[in-house]
N, CA, C and O atoms as CSV, one atom per row, in Angstrom:
chain,resi,resn,atom,element,x,y,z
A,1,MET,N,N,-7.119,12.108,-6.116
A,1,MET,CA,C,-6.260,10.719,-5.423
A,1,MET,C,C,-6.409,10.440,-3.918
A,1,MET,O,O,-6.188,11.410,-3.193
A,2,LYS,N,N,-6.695,9.456,-3.413
A,2,LYS,CA,C,-6.363,9.251,-2.167
A,2,LYS,C,C,-4.997,8.315,-1.532
A,2,LYS,O,O,-4.325,7.598,-2.274
A,3,VAL,N,N,-4.786,8.425,-0.387
A,3,VAL,CA,C,-3.782,7.319,-0.180
A,3,VAL,C,C,-3.808,6.964,1.019
A,3,VAL,O,O,-3.462,7.813,1.839
A,4,VAL,N,N,-4.032,6.230,1.287
A,4,VAL,CA,C,-3.927,4.972,2.466
A,4,VAL,C,C,-2.872,4.043,2.942
A,4,VAL,O,O,-3.001,3.050,2.227
A,5,ALA,N,N,-1.905,3.843,3.765
A,5,ALA,CA,C,-1.257,3.038,4.264
A,5,ALA,C,C,-1.331,2.316,5.370
A,5,ALA,O,O,-2.018,2.715,6.310
A,6,ALA,N,N,-0.565,1.023,5.438
A,6,ALA,CA,C,-1.220,-0.008,6.450
A,6,ALA,C,C,0.590,-0.689,7.210
A,6,ALA,O,O,1.450,-0.717,6.329
A,7,SER,N,N,0.935,-1.011,8.168
A,7,SER,CA,C,1.863,-1.821,8.760
A,7,SER,C,C,1.225,-2.325,10.138
A,7,SER,O,O,0.363,-1.947,10.932
A,8,VAL,N,N,2.312,-3.610,9.949
A,8,VAL,CA,C,2.301,-4.580,11.338
A,8,VAL,C,C,3.152,-3.775,12.189
A,8,VAL,O,O,3.286,-4.121,13.363
A,9,ASP,N,N,3.834,-2.589,11.684
A,9,ASP,CA,C,4.871,-2.095,13.307
A,9,ASP,C,C,3.658,-1.714,14.281
A,9,ASP,O,O,2.471,-2.024,14.182
A,10,SER,N,N,4.239,-1.037,15.141
A,10,SER,CA,C,3.962,-0.570,16.249
A,10,SER,C,C,3.148,0.636,15.906
A,10,SER,O,O,3.351,1.114,14.790
A,11,ILE,N,N,2.211,1.242,16.720
A,11,ILE,CA,C,1.465,2.574,16.722
A,11,ILE,C,C,2.530,3.397,17.028
A,11,ILE,O,O,2.614,4.284,16.178
A,12,GLU,N,N,3.497,3.493,18.001
A,12,GLU,CA,C,4.741,4.609,17.854
A,12,GLU,C,C,5.596,4.279,16.858
A,12,GLU,O,O,6.213,5.328,16.669
A,13,SER,N,N,5.991,3.513,16.146
A,13,SER,CA,C,6.644,3.064,14.975
A,13,SER,C,C,6.172,3.883,13.890
A,13,SER,O,O,6.993,4.542,13.253
A,14,VAL,N,N,4.935,3.922,13.599
A,14,VAL,CA,C,4.059,4.233,12.737
A,14,VAL,C,C,4.044,5.847,12.597
A,14,VAL,O,O,4.251,6.583,11.633
A,15,ALA,N,N,3.670,6.130,14.137
A,15,ALA,CA,C,3.454,7.507,14.279
A,15,ALA,C,C,4.904,8.331,14.136
A,15,ALA,O,O,4.789,9.510,13.803
A,16,LYS,N,N,6.250,7.824,14.357
A,16,LYS,CA,C,7.377,8.104,13.861
A,16,LYS,C,C,7.600,8.572,12.128
A,16,LYS,O,O,7.679,9.499,11.321
A,17,LEU,N,N,7.617,7.367,12.308
A,17,LEU,CA,C,7.706,7.157,10.430
A,17,LEU,C,C,6.604,8.211,9.575
A,17,LEU,O,O,6.948,8.658,8.480
A,18,LYS,N,N,5.726,8.440,9.966
A,18,LYS,CA,C,4.192,9.413,9.303
A,18,LYS,C,C,5.025,10.554,9.564
A,18,LYS,O,O,5.335,11.165,8.540
A,19,GLU,N,N,5.612,11.155,10.960
A,19,GLU,CA,C,6.026,12.401,11.047
A,19,GLU,C,C,7.435,12.593,10.337
A,19,GLU,O,O,8.002,13.681,10.437
A,20,GLY,N,N,7.841,11.852,9.828
A,20,GLY,CA,C,9.371,11.817,9.420
A,20,GLY,C,C,9.139,11.950,8.437
A,20,GLY,O,O,9.947,12.630,7.805
A,21,LEU,N,N,8.067,11.471,7.773
A,21,LEU,CA,C,7.527,11.490,5.711
A,21,LEU,C,C,7.309,12.685,5.795
A,21,LEU,O,O,7.877,13.326,4.910
A,22,HIS,N,N,6.347,13.643,6.934
A,22,HIS,CA,C,5.584,14.510,6.921
A,22,HIS,C,C,4.193,14.387,5.860
A,22,HIS,O,O,3.783,15.312,5.158
A,23,VAL,N,N,3.629,13.088,5.934
A,23,VAL,CA,C,2.298,13.173,4.901
A,23,VAL,C,C,1.091,13.101,5.737
A,23,VAL,O,O,1.015,12.635,6.874
A,24,GLY,N,N,0.050,13.683,4.943
A,24,GLY,CA,C,-1.316,13.703,5.790
A,24,GLY,C,C,-2.156,12.935,5.600
A,24,GLY,O,O,-3.283,13.080,6.075
A,25,TYR,N,N,-1.731,11.705,4.692
A,25,TYR,CA,C,-2.689,10.517,4.513
A,25,TYR,C,C,-2.726,9.727,5.880
A,25,TYR,O,O,-2.012,9.943,6.859
A,26,PRO,N,N,-3.909,8.570,5.715
A,26,PRO,CA,C,-3.861,8.142,6.830
A,26,PRO,C,C,-2.847,6.647,6.885
A,26,PRO,O,O,-2.624,6.004,5.860
A,27,MET,N,N,-2.383,6.307,8.047
A,27,MET,CA,C,-1.484,5.169,7.910
A,27,MET,C,C,-1.617,4.391,9.510
A,27,MET,O,O,-1.293,4.749,10.642
A,28,PHE,N,N,-2.280,3.125,8.931
A,28,PHE,CA,C,-2.739,2.269,9.889
A,28,PHE,C,C,-1.607,1.790,10.834
A,28,PHE,O,O,-0.581,1.729,10.156
A,29,ALA,N,N,-1.416,1.504,11.838
A,29,ALA,CA,C,-0.299,0.556,12.596
A,29,ALA,C,C,-1.200,-0.621,13.276
A,29,ALA,O,O,-2.322,-0.596,13.783
A,30,GLN,N,N,-0.404,-1.491,13.111
A,30,GLN,CA,C,-0.764,-3.156,14.029
A,30,GLN,C,C,-1.663,-4.099,13.751
A,30,GLN,O,O,-2.281,-4.858,14.497
A,31,VAL,N,N,-1.670,-3.885,11.858
A,31,VAL,CA,C,-2.161,-4.828,10.773
A,31,VAL,C,C,-1.952,-6.058,11.632
A,31,VAL,O,O,-0.992,-6.199,12.390
A,32,ASP,N,N,-3.151,-7.141,11.413
A,32,ASP,CA,C,-2.564,-8.090,11.361
A,32,ASP,C,C,-2.056,-8.676,10.233
A,32,ASP,O,O,-2.696,-8.685,9.182
A,33,ALA,N,N,-0.996,-9.154,10.342
A,33,ALA,CA,C,0.008,-9.316,8.801
A,33,ALA,C,C,-0.681,-10.560,7.723
A,33,ALA,O,O,-0.954,-10.471,6.525
A,34,LYS,N,N,-0.842,-11.828,8.763
A,34,LYS,CA,C,-1.761,-12.855,8.263
A,34,LYS,C,C,-3.097,-12.447,7.942
A,34,LYS,O,O,-3.503,-13.186,7.045
A,35,ALA,N,N,-3.777,-11.784,8.201
A,35,ALA,CA,C,-5.318,-11.425,7.876
A,35,ALA,C,C,-5.142,-10.797,6.626
A,35,ALA,O,O,-5.706,-11.181,5.602
A,36,LEU,N,N,-4.262,-9.708,6.699
A,36,LEU,CA,C,-4.185,-8.744,5.351
A,36,LEU,C,C,-3.620,-9.143,4.199
A,36,LEU,O,O,-3.627,-8.595,3.096
A,37,ALA,N,N,-2.940,-10.539,4.696
A,37,ALA,CA,C,-2.253,-11.510,3.246
A,37,ALA,C,C,-3.259,-12.290,2.661
A,37,ALA,O,O,-3.537,-12.232,1.463
A,38,THR,N,N,-3.819,-13.029,3.487
A,38,THR,CA,C,-5.599,-13.509,3.350
A,38,THR,C,C,-6.479,-12.683,2.236
A,38,THR,O,O,-7.135,-13.109,1.285
A,39,ALA,N,N,-6.251,-11.346,2.703
A,39,ALA,CA,C,-7.821,-10.359,2.131
A,39,ALA,C,C,-6.713,-9.600,0.861
A,39,ALA,O,O,-7.319,-9.065,-0.068
A,40,THR,N,N,-6.029,-9.576,0.836
A,40,THR,CA,C,-5.214,-8.977,-0.340
A,40,THR,C,C,-4.477,-10.269,-1.279
A,40,THR,O,O,-4.278,-10.042,-2.472
A,41,GLY,N,N,-4.184,-11.280,-0.846
A,41,GLY,CA,C,-3.004,-11.622,-1.520
A,41,GLY,C,C,-1.600,-11.480,-1.135
A,41,GLY,O,O,-0.738,-12.327,-1.369
A,42,ALA,N,N,-1.421,-10.422,-0.562
A,42,ALA,CA,C,0.063,-10.026,-0.257
A,42,ALA,C,C,1.047,-11.117,-0.092
A,42,ALA,O,O,0.576,-12.250,-0.193
A,43,HIS,N,N,2.319,-11.016,0.142
A,43,HIS,CA,C,3.135,-12.139,0.286
A,43,HIS,C,C,3.571,-12.053,1.769
A,43,HIS,O,O,4.104,-10.993,2.097
A,44,ILE,N,N,3.450,-12.847,2.552
A,44,ILE,CA,C,3.629,-12.713,3.759
A,44,ILE,C,C,5.323,-13.232,4.138
A,44,ILE,O,O,5.749,-14.169,3.463
A,45,GLN,N,N,6.007,-12.781,4.921
A,45,GLN,CA,C,7.408,-13.482,5.280
A,45,GLN,C,C,6.605,-13.886,6.995
A,45,GLN,O,O,5.788,-13.127,7.515
A,46,GLU,N,N,6.913,-14.766,7.422
A,46,GLU,CA,C,7.197,-15.613,8.860
A,46,GLU,C,C,8.456,-15.810,9.273
A,46,GLU,O,O,9.256,-16.141,8.397
A,47,GLY,N,N,8.904,-15.680,10.526
A,47,GLY,CA,C,9.711,-16.157,11.419
A,47,GLY,C,C,10.359,-15.147,12.860
A,47,GLY,O,O,9.766,-14.896,13.909
A,48,ASP,N,N,11.512,-14.796,12.508
A,48,ASP,CA,C,11.564,-13.471,13.878
A,48,ASP,C,C,10.331,-12.525,14.238
A,48,ASP,O,O,9.699,-12.171,15.233
A,49,ARG,N,N,10.356,-12.286,12.623
A,49,ARG,CA,C,9.234,-10.823,12.570
A,49,ARG,C,C,8.540,-11.113,11.500
A,49,ARG,O,O,9.170,-11.119,10.442
A,50,THR,N,N,7.055,-11.436,11.461
A,50,THR,CA,C,6.417,-11.717,10.765
A,50,THR,C,C,5.546,-10.138,10.051
A,50,THR,O,O,4.948,-9.245,10.652
A,51,PHE,N,N,5.795,-10.311,8.673
A,51,PHE,CA,C,5.214,-9.387,7.733
A,51,PHE,C,C,4.814,-9.553,6.273
A,51,PHE,O,O,5.016,-10.519,5.537
A,52,THR,N,N,4.133,-8.270,5.987
A,52,THR,CA,C,3.799,-8.679,4.780
A,52,THR,C,C,4.649,-7.456,3.638
A,52,THR,O,O,4.795,-6.244,3.799
A,53,HIS,N,N,5.046,-8.244,2.622
A,53,HIS,CA,C,5.739,-7.732,1.742
A,53,HIS,C,C,4.724,-6.904,1.262
A,53,HIS,O,O,3.527,-7.164,1.387
A,54,ALA,N,N,5.331,-5.574,0.526
A,54,ALA,CA,C,4.977,-4.410,0.200
A,54,ALA,C,C,3.663,-4.732,-0.964
A,54,ALA,O,O,3.789,-5.618,-1.809
A,55,THR,N,N,2.329,-3.819,-0.852
A,55,THR,CA,C,1.568,-4.444,-1.658
A,55,THR,C,C,0.761,-3.272,-1.716
A,55,THR,O,O,0.468,-2.608,-0.721
A,56,ALA,N,N,0.287,-2.936,-3.250
A,56,ALA,CA,C,-0.258,-1.525,-3.437
A,56,ALA,C,C,-1.308,-2.007,-4.653
A,56,ALA,O,O,-1.158,-2.809,-5.574
A,57,PHE,N,N,-2.595,-1.043,-4.191
A,57,PHE,CA,C,-3.478,-1.043,-5.127
A,57,PHE,C,C,-4.033,0.464,-5.615
A,57,PHE,O,O,-4.155,1.433,-4.865
A,58,LEU,N,N,-4.341,0.433,-7.052
A,58,LEU,CA,C,-5.097,1.488,-7.407
A,58,LEU,C,C,-6.176,1.158,-7.477
A,58,LEU,O,O,-6.338,-0.017,-7.805
A,59,VAL,N,N,-7.313,1.929,-7.236
A,59,VAL,CA,C,-8.730,1.596,-6.912
A,59,VAL,C,C,-9.364,3.041,-7.763
A,59,VAL,O,O,-9.284,4.242,-7.506
A,60,ASP,N,N,-9.983,2.303,-8.824
A,60,ASP,CA,C,-10.703,3.697,-9.573
A,60,ASP,C,C,-11.993,4.069,-8.472
A,60,ASP,O,O,-12.315,3.261,-7.601
A,61,PRO,N,N,-12.516,5.085,-8.598
A,61,PRO,CA,C,-13.832,5.999,-7.992
A,61,PRO,C,C,-15.079,4.838,-7.963
A,61,PRO,O,O,-15.939,5.124,-7.130
A,62,ASP,N,N,-15.262,3.945,-8.500
A,62,ASP,CA,C,-15.914,2.820,-8.360
A,62,ASP,C,C,-15.752,2.013,-7.885
A,62,ASP,O,O,-16.565,1.092,-7.962
A,63,GLY,N,N,-14.452,1.897,-7.023
A,63,GLY,CA,C,-14.014,1.100,-6.042
A,63,GLY,C,C,-13.541,-0.330,-6.620
A,63,GLY,O,O,-13.654,-1.334,-5.917
A,64,ARG,N,N,-12.975,-0.392,-8.000
A,64,ARG,CA,C,-12.312,-1.371,-8.732
A,64,ARG,C,C,-10.899,-1.244,-8.690
A,64,ARG,O,O,-10.349,-0.200,-9.038
A,65,VAL,N,N,-9.999,-2.677,-8.108
A,65,VAL,CA,C,-8.805,-2.109,-8.526
A,65,VAL,C,C,-8.446,-2.335,-10.000
A,65,VAL,O,O,-8.848,-3.258,-10.709
A,66,SER,N,N,-7.575,-1.279,-10.359
A,66,SER,CA,C,-7.436,-0.927,-11.812
A,66,SER,C,C,-6.021,-1.316,-11.735
A,66,SER,O,O,-5.685,-1.550,-12.896
A,67,ASN,N,N,-5.001,-1.507,-10.928
A,67,ASN,CA,C,-3.903,-1.634,-11.009
A,67,ASN,C,C,-3.247,-2.665,-9.879
A,67,ASN,O,O,-4.084,-2.932,-9.017
A,68,ALA,N,N,-1.989,-3.298,-9.668
A,68,ALA,CA,C,-2.222,-3.781,-8.300
A,68,ALA,C,C,-0.598,-4.302,-8.633
A,68,ALA,O,O,-0.237,-4.836,-9.681
A,69,VAL,N,N,0.277,-3.988,-7.428
A,69,VAL,CA,C,1.651,-4.246,-7.611
A,69,VAL,C,C,1.885,-5.348,-6.114
A,69,VAL,O,O,1.411,-4.897,-5.072
A,70,TYR,N,N,2.488,-6.534,-6.049
A,70,TYR,CA,C,2.653,-7.301,-5.289
A,70,TYR,C,C,4.437,-7.840,-5.078
A,70,TYR,O,O,4.877,-8.704,-5.837
A,71,SER,N,N,5.088,-7.390,-4.285
A,71,SER,CA,C,6.085,-7.508,-3.732
A,71,SER,C,C,6.280,-9.067,-3.136
A,71,SER,O,O,5.368,-9.672,-2.573
A,72,THR,N,N,7.899,-9.725,-3.402
A,72,THR,CA,C,8.089,-10.566,-2.646
A,72,THR,C,C,9.118,-10.323,-1.741
A,72,THR,O,O,9.381,-11.027,-0.766
A,73,GLY,N,N,9.758,-9.193,-2.125
A,73,GLY,CA,C,10.875,-8.804,-1.255
A,73,GLY,C,C,11.301,-7.257,-1.105
A,73,GLY,O,O,10.336,-6.499,-1.012
A,74,PRO,N,N,12.534,-6.669,-1.064
A,74,PRO,CA,C,12.422,-5.515,-0.846
A,74,PRO,C,C,12.112,-4.708,-2.207
A,74,PRO,O,O,12.228,-3.506,-1.964
A,75,ILE,N,N,11.874,-4.862,-3.112
A,75,ILE,CA,C,11.958,-4.075,-4.345
A,75,ILE,C,C,10.314,-4.586,-5.124
A,75,ILE,O,O,9.810,-5.708,-5.097
A,76,GLY,N,N,9.826,-3.451,-5.709
A,76,GLY,CA,C,8.691,-4.104,-6.466
A,76,GLY,C,C,7.455,-2.815,-5.744
A,76,GLY,O,O,6.533,-3.161,-5.005
A,77,ARG,N,N,7.616,-1.895,-6.003
A,77,ARG,CA,C,6.610,-0.806,-5.357
A,77,ARG,C,C,6.049,-0.270,-6.438
A,77,ARG,O,O,6.420,-0.764,-7.503
A,78,PHE,N,N,5.013,0.870,-6.507
A,78,PHE,CA,C,4.418,2.238,-6.977
A,78,PHE,C,C,5.590,2.924,-6.908
A,78,PHE,O,O,6.215,2.820,-5.853
A,79,THR,N,N,6.084,3.670,-7.864
A,79,THR,CA,C,6.688,5.150,-7.735
A,79,THR,C,C,5.195,6.270,-8.217
A,79,THR,O,O,4.206,6.106,-8.931
A,80,ALA,N,N,5.577,7.079,-7.615
A,80,ALA,CA,C,4.671,8.239,-7.507
A,80,ALA,C,C,4.459,8.907,-9.127
A,80,ALA,O,O,3.417,9.477,-9.449
A,81,SER,N,N,5.868,8.691,-10.249
A,81,SER,CA,C,5.049,8.731,-11.605
A,81,SER,C,C,4.618,7.837,-11.998
A,81,SER,O,O,3.657,8.181,-12.687
A,82,GLU,N,N,4.736,6.714,-12.000
A,82,GLU,CA,C,3.620,5.781,-12.094
A,82,GLU,C,C,2.260,5.655,-11.631
A,82,GLU,O,O,1.435,5.215,-12.431
A,83,VAL,N,N,2.009,5.873,-10.830
A,83,VAL,CA,C,0.723,6.179,-10.179
A,83,VAL,C,C,-0.268,7.386,-10.713
A,83,VAL,O,O,-1.497,7.330,-10.744
A,84,ILE,N,N,0.596,8.535,-11.142
A,84,ILE,CA,C,0.411,9.913,-11.803
A,84,ILE,C,C,0.146,9.775,-13.485
A,84,ILE,O,O,-0.658,10.442,-14.135
A,85,ARG,N,N,1.238,8.504,-14.095
A,85,ARG,CA,C,0.753,8.401,-15.546
A,85,ARG,C,C,-0.499,7.405,-15.643
A,85,ARG,O,O,-1.400,7.670,-16.439
A,86,LYS,N,N,-0.552,6.439,-14.962
A,86,LYS,CA,C,-1.742,5.669,-14.729
A,86,LYS,C,C,-3.180,6.381,-14.497
A,86,LYS,O,O,-4.224,6.167,-15.114
A,87,THR,N,N,-2.989,7.111,-13.640
A,87,THR,CA,C,-4.010,8.025,-13.487
A,87,THR,C,C,-4.836,8.876,-14.627
A,87,THR,O,O,-6.009,9.174,-14.854
A,88,ILE,N,N,-3.736,9.061,-15.125
A,88,ILE,CA,C,-3.919,10.262,-16.435
A,88,ILE,C,C,-4.216,9.154,-17.565
A,88,ILE,O,O,-5.208,9.421,-18.243
A,89,PHE,N,N,-3.686,8.207,-17.828
A,89,PHE,CA,C,-4.567,7.395,-18.559
A,89,PHE,C,C,-6.043,6.928,-18.507
A,89,PHE,O,O,-6.806,7.051,-19.465
A,90,GLU,N,N,-6.402,6.361,-17.267
A,90,GLU,CA,C,-7.300,5.868,-16.653
A,90,GLU,C,C,-8.430,7.003,-17.085
A,90,GLU,O,O,-9.541,6.709,-17.525
A,91,GLN,N,N,-7.965,8.296,-16.888
A,91,GLN,CA,C,-9.221,9.678,-16.861
A,91,GLN,C,C,-8.918,9.992,-18.453
A,91,GLN,O,O,-9.528,11.013,-18.768
A,92,ALA,N,N,-8.372,9.588,-19.259
A,92,ALA,CA,C,-8.393,9.851,-20.499
A,92,ALA,C,C,-8.983,8.832,-21.415
A,92,ALA,O,O,-9.224,8.978,-22.614
A,93,LYS,N,N,-9.195,7.691,-20.611
A,93,LYS,CA,C,-9.782,6.794,-21.271
A,93,LYS,C,C,-11.186,6.714,-21.190
A,93,LYS,O,O,-11.877,6.177,-22.056
A,94,SER,N,N,-11.774,7.427,-19.795
A,94,SER,CA,C,-13.653,7.673,-19.317
A,94,SER,C,C,-13.854,9.211,-19.767
A,94,SER,O,O,-14.707,9.912,-19.225
A,95,SER,N,N,-12.920,9.743,-20.908
A,95,SER,CA,C,-13.339,11.313,-21.393
A,95,SER,C,C,-14.207,10.898,-22.940
A,95,SER,O,O,-14.690,11.791,-23.635
């Protein structure tokens, strides 16, 4: 499995978050929220601060989206155990 994260937050904020979480996966900063929403279908919130709500994709080895989660608010995200279960399920199907 590979993990990649993107944020509309500043490079400094994302670097601090990454350091605090002790993660080794890529975290991209200053992503254009409107462009991301257009490309992925993510829900966007505009106002004092424009951002996309959590959007996640599980992509199979062939580059196809095997599962997606779109949030419209502060809940609705993949959990680690859900990703592991889905991965095991997909691997079993292909065996």
